[in-house]
C-alpha positions as CSV (number, residue, x, y, z in Angstrom):
1,M,81.3,88.4,99.4
2,R,81.5,87.7,103.1
3,L,78.4,88.7,105.1
4,G,79.1,90.5,108.3
5,R,77.7,90.3,111.8
6,T,75.9,92.8,114.0
7,I,77.1,92.5,117.6
8,L,77.3,94.3,120.9
9,L,80.3,96.5,121.7
10,G,82.5,95.1,124.6
11,A,81.4,96.4,128.0
12,A,84.8,97.6,129.0
13,L,85.2,99.9,126.0
14,V,81.6,101.2,126.4
15,A,82.4,102.2,130.0
16,V,85.5,104.2,128.9
17,L,83.5,106.0,126.2
18,V,80.6,106.8,128.5
19,S,82.9,108.1,131.2
20,A,84.3,110.5,128.6
21,G,80.8,111.8,128.0
22,L,80.3,109.9,124.7
23,A,77.3,107.9,123.5
24,T,77.1,104.1,124.0
25,A,77.4,101.9,121.0
26,A,75.8,98.6,120.0
27,R,76.2,96.1,117.2
28,S,72.9,94.5,118.3
29,G,72.4,90.8,118.1
30,G,75.4,89.0,119.4
31,S,78.8,89.2,121.3
32,P,81.9,91.2,120.5
33,A,84.3,90.2,117.8
34,S,87.6,91.3,119.5
35,T,90.5,92.7,117.6
36,A,93.9,93.5,119.0
37,S,94.7,97.2,119.3
38,P,97.8,97.9,117.2
39,S,99.2,100.2,120.0
40,T,98.5,98.2,123.1
41,G,97.7,94.6,122.0
42,Q,94.6,94.8,124.1
43,A,91.5,93.1,122.6
44,L,89.0,95.7,121.3
45,A,85.8,95.5,119.3
46,A,85.9,97.7,116.2
47,P,84.9,101.2,117.3
48,H,81.7,102.9,116.0
49,P,81.8,106.1,113.8
50,Q,80.9,109.2,115.8
51,A,78.8,112.3,115.2
52,I,81.1,115.3,114.7
53,L,80.6,118.3,116.9
54,A,80.6,121.5,114.9
55,V,80.2,123.8,118.0
56,P,82.6,123.6,119.7
57,A,85.1,122.1,117.3
58,A,85.2,118.3,117.4
59,A,87.8,116.4,119.4
60,G,88.3,112.6,119.5
61,P,88.3,110.6,122.7
62,A,91.7,110.5,124.4
63,I,91.9,106.7,124.3
64,Y,92.4,106.9,120.5
65,S,95.5,109.1,120.1
66,S,95.1,109.2,116.3
67,H,91.3,109.7,116.1
68,Y,90.4,112.4,113.7
69,W,87.9,113.4,111.0
70,A,88.7,115.0,107.7
71,G,86.4,115.9,104.8
72,A,83.6,118.3,103.8
73,Y,80.2,119.4,104.9
74,Y,77.2,120.5,102.9
75,S,77.0,124.3,102.4
76,G,74.0,124.7,100.2
77,T,70.3,125.4,100.7
78,S,68.7,123.3,103.5
79,R,66.1,120.7,102.4
80,N,64.6,117.3,103.2
81,V,65.1,114.4,100.9
82,T,64.5,110.6,101.1
83,Q,67.5,109.5,99.0
84,L,71.3,110.1,99.3
85,A,74.1,108.4,97.3
86,T,77.8,108.6,96.5
87,T,80.3,106.5,94.6
88,L,83.6,105.5,96.2
89,H,86.6,103.6,94.8
90,V,88.2,101.0,97.1
91,P,92.0,101.3,96.9
92,D,93.7,98.7,94.7
93,A,95.8,97.3,97.5
94,V,95.6,94.8,100.3
95,P,94.8,96.9,103.4
96,S,97.0,97.0,106.4
97,S,95.9,94.7,109.3
98,K,97.2,97.4,111.7
99,E,94.7,100.1,110.5
100,F,91.0,100.9,111.3
101,Y,89.2,103.8,109.6
102,Y,85.9,104.7,108.1
103,V,85.1,106.4,104.8
104,L,81.5,107.6,105.2
105,L,78.6,109.6,103.8
106,S,76.7,110.8,106.9
107,V,73.5,112.7,107.6
108,W,70.9,113.3,110.4
109,D,67.3,112.3,109.8
110,T,64.0,113.7,111.1
111,A,63.9,111.3,114.0
112,G,67.4,112.4,115.2
113,S,69.1,109.3,114.0
114,Y,72.7,109.8,112.6
115,D,72.7,107.7,109.4
116,Q,76.0,106.7,107.8
117,I,77.1,104.4,104.9
118,G,80.5,103.7,103.2
119,F,83.4,101.4,103.7
120,T,86.2,100.6,106.2
121,N,89.6,99.3,106.5
122,D,88.6,96.9,109.2
123,F,92.0,95.8,110.4
124,G,93.0,94.3,107.0
125,S,89.6,93.9,105.2
126,W,87.8,96.4,103.0
127,G,84.2,96.2,104.4
128,F,80.8,97.7,103.6
129,A,80.0,99.8,106.7
130,Y,76.7,101.3,108.0
131,S,75.5,103.0,111.2
132,Y,72.3,104.5,112.6
133,T,71.4,105.7,116.1
134,S,68.7,106.4,118.6
135,A,67.6,110.0,119.0
136,C,70.5,112.5,119.3
137,A,73.0,109.7,118.7
138,G,72.4,108.3,122.2
139,T,73.1,104.7,121.0
140,Y,74.9,103.6,117.8
141,Y,73.8,100.5,115.9
142,Y,76.4,99.7,113.4
143,N,78.6,97.2,111.5
144,P,82.0,98.1,110.1
145,N,82.1,95.1,107.9
146,Q,78.6,93.9,106.8
147,A,80.1,92.6,103.5
148,T,83.6,92.3,102.1
149,L,84.4,94.6,99.3
150,H,87.0,94.0,96.6
151,R,90.1,96.1,96.2
152,G,90.3,98.2,93.0
153,E,86.5,98.3,92.5
154,S,84.1,101.2,92.5
155,Y,80.8,101.0,94.4
156,T,77.8,103.2,94.8
157,F,76.6,103.6,98.4
158,S,73.0,104.8,98.9
159,M,70.5,105.3,101.7
160,G,66.7,105.6,101.4
161,L,64.0,106.4,103.9
162,S,60.4,105.3,103.6
163,A,57.2,107.0,104.8
164,S,57.0,104.4,107.5
165,G,60.4,105.3,108.9
166,N,62.4,102.4,107.5
167,L,66.0,103.1,106.4
168,T,67.5,101.0,103.6
169,F,71.3,100.9,103.2
170,R,72.5,99.6,99.8
171,V,75.8,99.1,98.1
172,A,75.8,98.4,94.3
173,Q,78.0,98.0,91.2
174,G,76.0,99.3,88.2
175,N,72.5,97.8,88.5
176,S,73.7,94.9,90.6
177,T,73.1,95.0,94.4
178,V,76.2,93.8,96.3
179,A,74.5,94.0,99.8
180,S,71.5,95.8,101.4
181,L,69.7,95.8,104.7
182,T,66.8,97.8,106.2
183,R,66.5,99.1,109.7
184,Y,63.9,101.3,111.5
185,T,64.8,104.8,112.7
186,G,61.4,106.5,112.6
187,G,62.8,109.2,110.3
188,T,60.9,110.1,107.1
189,G,63.5,112.4,105.6
190,F,67.2,113.2,105.6
191,L,68.0,116.7,106.8
192,V,70.3,118.0,104.0
193,Q,71.9,121.0,105.8
194,G,75.2,122.1,107.3
195,T,74.6,121.5,111.0
196,Y,72.1,119.7,113.2
197,S,71.4,120.6,116.9
198,C,70.0,118.4,119.6
199,S,70.3,118.2,123.4
200,A,73.9,116.9,123.2
201,G,75.2,119.8,121.0
202,T,75.5,121.1,117.5
203,Y,76.9,118.7,115.0
204,Y,77.9,118.6,111.3
205,D,75.0,117.3,109.4
206,Y,75.3,116.2,105.7
207,T,79.0,115.2,105.2
208,D,81.6,113.2,103.3
209,Y,84.6,112.3,105.5
210,E,87.2,109.8,106.7
211,E,87.2,109.0,110.4
212,V,90.6,107.5,111.4
213,Y,91.2,105.5,114.5
214,Y,94.4,103.6,113.7
215,S,96.8,104.2,110.8
216,V,100.4,103.1,110.1
217,Q,101.4,106.7,109.1
218,Q,99.9,110.0,110.0
219,M,97.0,109.5,107.5
220,P,95.7,106.6,105.5
221,S,98.0,105.6,102.6
222,F,95.4,106.4,99.9
223,D,93.5,109.4,98.6
224,L,89.8,108.8,99.1
225,E,87.3,110.4,96.6
226,F,83.6,110.7,97.0
227,Q,82.1,111.0,93.4
228,A,78.6,111.7,92.1
229,N,77.2,112.9,95.4
230,S,73.4,113.2,95.1
231,A,70.5,114.1,97.3
232,G,66.9,113.4,96.2
233,N,68.5,112.1,92.9
234,V,69.9,115.7,92.3
235,S,73.6,116.3,92.1
236,V,75.1,118.0,95.1
237,T,77.8,120.5,94.4
238,A,77.8,122.9,97.5
239,W,80.6,121.7,99.8
240,S,83.0,123.3,102.3
241,S,86.0,121.8,103.9
242,M,85.5,120.7,107.6
243,G,89.3,120.2,108.0
244,S,92.2,118.6,106.2
245,P,94.1,115.4,107.2
246,P,96.6,116.3,110.0
247,G,99.7,115.1,108.3
248,G,99.8,117.6,105.5
249,G,96.9,116.3,103.4
250,A,94.3,118.4,101.6
251,I,90.6,118.5,100.7
252,H,89.8,119.1,97.1
253,L,86.3,120.1,96.1
254,A,85.0,120.0,92.5
255,G,81.3,120.0,91.9
256,P,79.8,116.8,93.2
257,I,83.3,115.4,94.1
258,V,84.8,115.5,97.6
259,D,88.5,114.3,97.3
260,I,90.3,113.6,100.6
261,Q,93.9,113.8,99.5
262,N,95.8,112.0,102.3
263,E,99.0,111.7,100.2
264,G,100.4,114.2,97.7
265,F,100.6,111.5,95.0
266,W,98.8,108.3,94.1
267,L,99.6,105.2,92.0
268,A,97.6,103.4,89.3
269,F,98.3,100.5,87.0
270,A,98.6,101.5,83.3
271,G,97.1,98.9,81.1
272,T,97.8,96.2,83.6
273,R,95.4,94.2,85.8
274,D,96.1,93.8,89.5
275,S,96.0,90.0,89.2
276,V,98.0,88.5,86.4
277,K,98.0,84.9,85.2
278,V,101.1,83.7,83.3
279,P,101.7,80.5,81.4
280,S,103.9,77.9,83.1
281,G,107.6,78.5,82.3
282,T,107.2,82.3,81.9
283,T,110.6,84.0,82.5
284,G,109.4,87.6,82.7
285,L,106.6,90.1,82.7
286,N,106.3,93.8,81.7
287,L,104.1,96.1,83.7
288,S,103.5,99.9,83.8
289,V,102.4,102.2,86.7
290,V,101.7,105.9,86.8
291,V,102.6,108.1,89.7
292,H,99.9,110.8,89.7
293,R,100.3,114.2,91.4
294,A,97.6,115.2,93.9
295,F,99.1,118.4,95.2
296,A,102.6,120.0,95.4
297,G,105.2,117.9,97.2
298,T,108.6,116.3,97.0
299,N,110.0,113.7,94.7
300,V,109.0,110.1,95.2
301,T,110.8,106.8,94.9
302,L,109.3,103.6,93.5
303,S,110.1,100.2,95.0
304,A,108.8,96.6,94.9
305,S,108.7,93.9,97.5
306,G,107.2,90.5,98.1
307,G,107.7,87.1,96.6
308,G,111.0,86.6,98.4
309,S,113.7,85.6,95.9
310,A,111.2,84.6,93.2
311,F,111.4,87.8,91.3
312,G,113.7,90.6,90.3
313,F,112.4,94.1,89.5
314,T,113.8,96.8,87.2
315,F,112.1,100.2,86.9
316,S,112.5,102.4,83.8
317,R,112.2,105.3,86.1
318,S,112.4,104.8,89.8
319,S,112.2,108.3,91.1
320,G,111.1,111.8,90.3
321,A,108.4,114.5,90.7
322,P,104.9,113.3,90.0
323,S,103.3,112.9,87.6
324,F,105.4,110.3,85.7
325,A,105.1,106.8,84.3
326,S,107.4,103.9,84.9
327,A,107.7,100.6,83.0
328,I,108.6,97.7,85.3
329,D,110.4,94.6,84.1
330,V,109.7,91.6,86.4
331,A,112.2,88.8,86.0
332,F,111.0,85.4,87.1
333,V,114.0,84.0,89.1
334,A,112.6,81.1,91.1
335,V,108.8,81.0,90.6
336,S,107.0,77.9,91.8
337,P,104.0,76.7,89.7
338,K,100.5,77.1,91.1
339,V,101.6,79.5,93.8
340,T,100.1,83.0,94.1
341,Y,102.6,85.7,94.8
342,T,101.6,89.0,96.3
343,I,103.8,92.0,95.2
344,T,103.7,95.5,96.8
345,L,104.5,98.4,94.5
346,E,105.2,101.4,96.7
347,A,105.9,105.1,96.2
348,T,107.6,107.0,99.0
349,D,108.4,110.7,99.3
350,S,111.4,112.2,101.1
351,G,109.4,112.6,104.3
352,G,108.6,109.0,104.5
353,S,104.9,109.2,103.4
354,F,103.9,106.5,101.1
355,T,101.1,104.9,99.0
356,Y,101.0,101.5,97.3
357,L,99.4,99.1,95.0
358,T,99.1,95.3,95.3
359,L,99.9,93.0,92.4
360,Q,99.2,89.3,92.4
361,I,101.0,87.0,90.0
362,Y,100.4,83.3,89.6
363,E,101.1,80.6,87.0
364,R,98.3,78.9,85.2
């Protein structure tokens, strides 16, 4: 686990955001960690998540041409609670270094702080993300990568408020805490309701959503599912869509589950781990993957890449309409001992949309 840093957003970017009428942002406690913008090459600090205007409809700042939100907002009876939680599965793939997006549970508290927890693709790293704000989201205090998360793992993300106004962010696996931190907002309860109004406008309140700044296709390459949503330790099942992903995706709501279906299909290993140790001298390996159907779409084609000339790949079924399974024979052509090979297994539809898994193979 890599612990993150909390630092101040670069002044040049702050000036652009403020001139567009947006709030300032701070990763308080240090200096910016610059990252190259995929579109311009200009050094940028990772952007903060933003409160989403419900009235009028939300629009992203013009400097981020792909900036959008997609997900669901709470549509049940309004109440105040001191606990919120959800479970998220981190995609079983090495994330693209050209992408930046958030996957967040978000809510306003009684002090007017916009409180958020979840994970990011932080330009090639799956990271535990949190954010809170001053009143009416005037200033954001956030870290998109407080701790590194592992691909293919499920985590429970929770927020809790104390009577003294302290907000605790926690990410856990089972009963084990992966990372946690506590910050002061002054709030003593989360406002579990559909919208929240303050001087800057009317915003969505309790939500599950993705917020995308940079992506290599119209939407992230993975479906992102919020499971076991709870408020006050009670299951939350009243959700309404606040908008689907712009490239033809869908929002699927089922009880306490909010499923952001960016792609019409998704991949999973069948009885195979994503990291495989093989004895020295191994000449082949048998794998199996399943192409699952998320919603109606076109046929998909399977492919494999990576490892140079070290491997050859044969699929028992390389294309078709999801759902279907395919056995994969991996021939070891020129494998070097004690070298870890990273293989990408990709499914692509006729329109060019794709999703993928990452497989690592190494000799003992």
